[in-house]
N, C-alpha and C positions, 0 to 999 in steps of 0.2 A: 484420709481415714475413713472407715467406713461405720457406720450405726449396726450394733444387731441389738435391736429391739426382741423383748421377750419376755414371758408371764410364766406363772405357774400355778396349778392347782393342785392343790393339798390335802391333808389328812384332818387338817385342823389350821387353828391359828397359832399356835405356839412354836415360833421358831427356833427353839431347842428339842421339844420333844414331840412335834409330828413332821413330817417328812413330804414330798411333794411327789403325788402321782401324775402329773402331766408337765411335760417342760414343752412351750411351744416359741419358736423364735424364727425374727424375719430379719435377713441380712439386707440392710439398704446401703448405698452411696449416698454423700452426704445431700445428695438433691431426694432424697428418699425414693428412689428406684431402686425396685426387688434385685436382688441379686440371687439371695437362695432363702428357699425356709425348710424347717422341720418340724416335726408334732410327734416328740415320744411320749411315751407312757412306761409307766411300770408296774408290777404288784405289790401288793402291801407286807411291808415291814413283819417279820413273826412277831414281834413284842409290839405291836402299836394298835391299840382300839383306835376305829375312826372316828371322827367326831359325826353326827347324827346329823347335824344340821351343815355339816360340810358336804356331806353325799345329799344332802336334800336341794343345796345352794350348786353343788356343779349338777348334779343329775345324774353322778354313776351308780349303777345298781350295784350294790354288795360283790355278787357273784362277776362282776366286771372288775375288781379292784383282786379279786384271786385267783384270775384266770391265769395256769400254770404256762398258757402260751408266752404273757408278757414278761420281760424282763426282771429279775431279782433287786431290790433298791441297789444292791452293789453292781449289779451291771450297769445299772442307769447310769450311777455314778461315773463309772468309767467312760460312758457313751458320751456324758455332758464333758468329761475334763479331754477328751480328745476334739469335742467341736470346738470347746473354748480356744483348745490351743490351732486349729484348722483355722479358725476364723479369726486370729487373734493377727494383728494388732485392731482394736475397736473400742467403740464408745459402747458399753454393756446399757441398754437403757430397758427402763419399766415404768409403770404407773404405780408409784407408792414401793417403788423397786428398794430404794436405799433402806426404809425400816423394816421391811417384811423380804420381797425377794430373794436381795444379796444376802440377808442372815440366814434366810432358808438354806440358798444354796451352800454359804460354808458350812455350816452344819452338816449337811449331806456329804462336803465331801471330808470336811472333818471326820464324823462317826463313821465314814467308810474307808479311812488310812488312805486317801490321797495326801502326798507329799506337801501339795501345794494347795493348802484351804482360801488362799487368796487370788486365785486366777483369774479372775477377771478384773484386779489390779494390778499384776505382774505381765512383762512382755510386751510392755504398750499397752496394755488397756488400762480405760479409764472408766468411770461411771457417769452416768445421769439420770437428773430423775424427771420425766414429763409432770408430776403431780405438782413439783413445788414451781415450776415453770408455768402452770396455771395459777397457781398463787399468785405470782409476778403479773400475769395479765389482767387478773383483776384488778390490782393494785394500779396498776402502771396504764392499762387498754382496754378500761372494761366496757369500751362501746364497740370492742371487735368480737365481742363473745355474746350468744343467749346464755344466761347464767337460769340454769333449773333450781326450781325452789320449792320445799317442803309445803305440808300444809299450814306452817306456823310462818311462811315467808320468809323463811331462810334458807340463803344460797348453800345449796348442795354440791360439792365437786366429785359426786363419784363418776366414775368413767362411764356406767351403764346409763346415764342420765345425760352425763355431759356429749359426748362423740353424738347419738340420735338428735337432739339440740340443736347441735351445728352443721350438723348435713350428712352425718354420716348414715350411710344405709345399711341394711340387715345386720346388726351387729348381733350376734350368738354371745350374750352376756354368760359371765361365770364359763365359758369354754377359754381356755387359755388361748387358743390362735384366733378366735373371736377378739379376746380384748388387744392383743396385740395388733392385730389391723386398725382397732379401734384407738390404740397409743398411737401409732404413725401418721391417723389420720390430723389428730389434734396437735402433734406436733410440727407438722406441716402447714396446719393453720400457725401458729404462733411464729414460725419460721417466715411464713409469706406475710401476716401482717404487720408484724413487729419484728423487723430484722434487727433491728440495732440493740433490742434485750435480749434476745434470740442471742445475739453473739457475748453479749456478757454473761448473760445464764452459762455460754457453755465455757465461757473462762476459768468459770470457777471451779470446774474439774480438777484443775492443778491447785493445789493447796498451797503451792509458793505462791500463786497470784494474790489467793485470798491474804495469808499473811502480809504481802505486801501491803495490800490495802488498809488493813489492820492496823499495822505497824505505822503509818503515818499520824495516828492520834489523832486524827481528823474525825467529823460527824458524817455516818454511813448508815444506811438505811438497811434495814433487817427484815426480810420479809417472809412470813410462815404462817403456822396455824398456832396460835396462842390462846390455852385456856380455852374460852366457847366463844372465840371469835373463830370463823371460816378462814379469813386470811387478813392478817393483820402487817402494819408497817411499823416499826418500830427504829425513831433515830437514835442512835446509839457512837459511843466511842469505843476505843479498846481499853479493857483496864487491867488484863492482863493475861498470864496462860496459868493453867491449875499445876502446880511445882511437880506433881507425878505424871501427868499424862499433857507434854508439850503438844497435844492435837486438839485440846482442849481449850478453847478460849473465854472470857468473861467479856462479856459487852455493858458496857453503862449505859442506863436509858438514861437518855437527857432530858426526856421529860418528865422521867419519876423526879427529881431531886436536881438542885445546883451543887455539884460536887463540893464547891468553894463551903457550902454552908456543914460537910462533915470534917472540914481539916481538922478542927480542934475538937471535935466528939468525943463522948467518953466512950471505951469498950462496949459498955451496956447501949449507949445512944445507937450507937454504930451497929449492934448486932438488932435494936429494934429496928433500923431503916433496911437493914439486910432482910426482916420478915417482911417487911409493910406490902401494900400494894399501892401502886403497882410494883409490881417487882423492880428492883434497884439494877440486878445482873441476869445477863442472859446467857446460859451458855450456848457456844457454838461448838459443833467439831467441825474443824475447817477441812478433813480431811473428805467430809461426807457433802460436799456440793451445797453450802449454806445460800442462800439467796442473799447475798448482801452485792447494793450495789448503790452508785453516787446518789446521791441526795439531788432531786428535781430544784427542789428550793432550799435555802441554806439562808435563815435567819443570823442577824450578827448574834444574837443570844446565846443558839445554838455552838457558835463558832469559840465563844467567850467562856460556856460551858465544858467546852472539850478542850479548851486551852489550859484550864484551872486542870483538869485530870491530867493534864498530858505532864506538866509543871507541877505535880506532884505526886512523884514516886514513893512519897513513905504512904501517901491515902492509899494509893493502888493495893498497896501491900499488902495493908492493912485490911483491905477489903477481900483480896483474895484466900487471905489466912479465914477471915470469918466464914466465905463461903465454904473452905476444907475442914471448918467446925458443924458445920450444918450437919451433914451426913455422916457422920464417924464411924470407922469401921468397928466390929462388933466383936471383939477379940473371940468371945466363946460359942460365937455363931456356929449352929448346924452344919458341916460339912457339904460344900455343895454336889449335886449330882457332877459326874463326869460330862454329861453333855454342859454344863454351864461352866467347865472347867476350860473352855474352850481358848480365850486370851490367856491362861497361866502359863506363858513362857513358850520362848519357841524349840523347836526340835535338835538336838544334837546331829551333824554333820553324818556320824555313824546311823542315828535313827533314821535320817531322809533316805541314806542309802537302802536300808531293808525296806523302809516302804517301797522305794520304787521296785526292788526284788520280789515284795511282795503280791503288786498288783499282777508281775506276769508271772507268778507259781501258781502250782498247782494245791490244793487245799490240804495236802499233806503237809507240802511245803512250808504252805504260810503259816498252821500250825507249830512247825519248826522255829518259826522268825518269829511269829510273836513272845515266845520265851525267849529272844534274845535283846527283844527294844528294852531299851533303859529308862524312857519314858513309861512311866504308871498308867496315863490315860492310855496310852498305845495298847500297851498290855492288856487291858480292862477292856478296850473295844473292840481287838482282836479277838479275845478270847469270846466276845458275846459273837461276832462273823461266824465265827468257825461253828459255835452253836447253834447259830441261827441254818447254815446254809449248810454245813459237811456233818452233823449230829453225831453221826456211823464214828466218827474220827475220837469221839469224847470215849471217857470212862465212864465207869458206872456210878462213879461218885460225883464226876464230873455233872455226868447226865441229870442225879438227881439234885445237884446246885441249880443248875440251870431252870429245872423243871420249877422249883421253888422259888428261884427269882423271878420267874413270869409270872409266877400265882400271888406273889407278896406283890407287883407292879402294879398287877390289875388289878387287884383286891385294895390297893392303898385306901385313906380315906379321903374326901373331897378337898383338903388342901394340898393334894398333888400336883404337880407342873403339868401331869399328862393326864390324860383321857382313860379314866376307870371305868370299869362296871357300873360304880355307882353313879359319876358325871354321866355315862350313856345313858343310864337308864331315867333318871332326871331328864336330860335335854330329849330325848325321845318324850316322853310324858310331856313337857311344853309343846311338840311340835301336834300331839293328839289332841290336846286338848284346844291347842287353836284352829284346828279343824281349817287351816286353809294350805293345805298338802295332800299328797295324791295319797289316799288310805293305803293303797298297795303298795307304793312304797315303803311306806312307814311299819307295813308287814313287813316286808323282806328284810329293813334294816333290825328290827326287833328279833326276827328267824335268826340271822346273819352273827346278833349280840350272843344270846343264847348258846350256838354253836359255839362261838368263841369261849366261853364257859365250860363247856363239853370238852372241848380240846387244852384246857388249860392244865393237863395232867401228861399233853403229850411231846414230847419233846421235839416234832415235825411242825416244821411249817404247817400253817392250818391252809 
């Protein structure tokens, strides 16, 4: 199997409401020998205001992201799905990719009506994250890396500092392809300097392997970023799995408390222990490559505490139930936006067949297909795509509704989950006050936002 190292540059940091502007990837073999590379860009989606901070960080000029020579976001999604298929099976790998890039890709495929939004997990594909591998190196082999520190003496794991500190030359930070090259460099160092650890980390790509380790009810070490700690190791033991999500496991912190002390605890005392610090239980997504490793040292006390938990099924169930009540569902909560409904069930077989036809059809046929979707999410997202890329097909009333929707979206208050005009103005003002950025760049961004405001009554893409 090969590695597919990749990185995104995006319009902002919201995985639901922003989108990629650049996708760069390098396919390598397991020894990091390059096989192929790609560097793809697209233009801004018609309903998105880019974050001024994101433009400053990436160095993208506003006119670059509306270049009509670039593919649309819809076409971009099609290119990426085709690439994933062509490179499969592969280990899709990035730096902080599980938390960010992977989620952004899922949304890209979902919002552009691709049938397989989990493409990087199907057809033999798996995922891996070099940032969490770096956390493991920091805990297990700290002498093998030079660790960059900030002004307060805290270790920082940002790629743009970690890679140069450890021998990577010419890093073009905040460019997707430069970050991919830096990620490969760090991955190679870990594999060469700690091959046993590298093998253990790669094994955790298989959630069944993770579950087998947990289901022994023996002490195991979880490494990650917890609270203010840049990287921390917790000695724990499985407590159980969430009733409504078997991919969510709970690890009991064996240093936080002796499980034996909770066996006779009242409900009130149990709730107090649940909410105390250090946290008694840690949630783990077993399908997101957690850094779970056999302990380097194992005391009799850790083994005794783990055994007490293993032999106390009633206590474990009480603790899991207590976790379920910590964040109860709000029955009267405002309905979520369609972007946030990505995990609200799978599509029917009929809808999946229509999605495949949708991708290969022309826009008039796509408009017809949208009306036949059984899933309301697909009807809403499909109607958006028609309005974005084939506005000439809209009726007068649909055209007015689209204009009103975009106007309301961009003019929403600052509590919206996406970039609004007010958000953009505030962000731009902060950048201007800081006086640390190119004034001409900020002027271009400001002019761009003003132009977006002027285009708000127009149904055509900006």
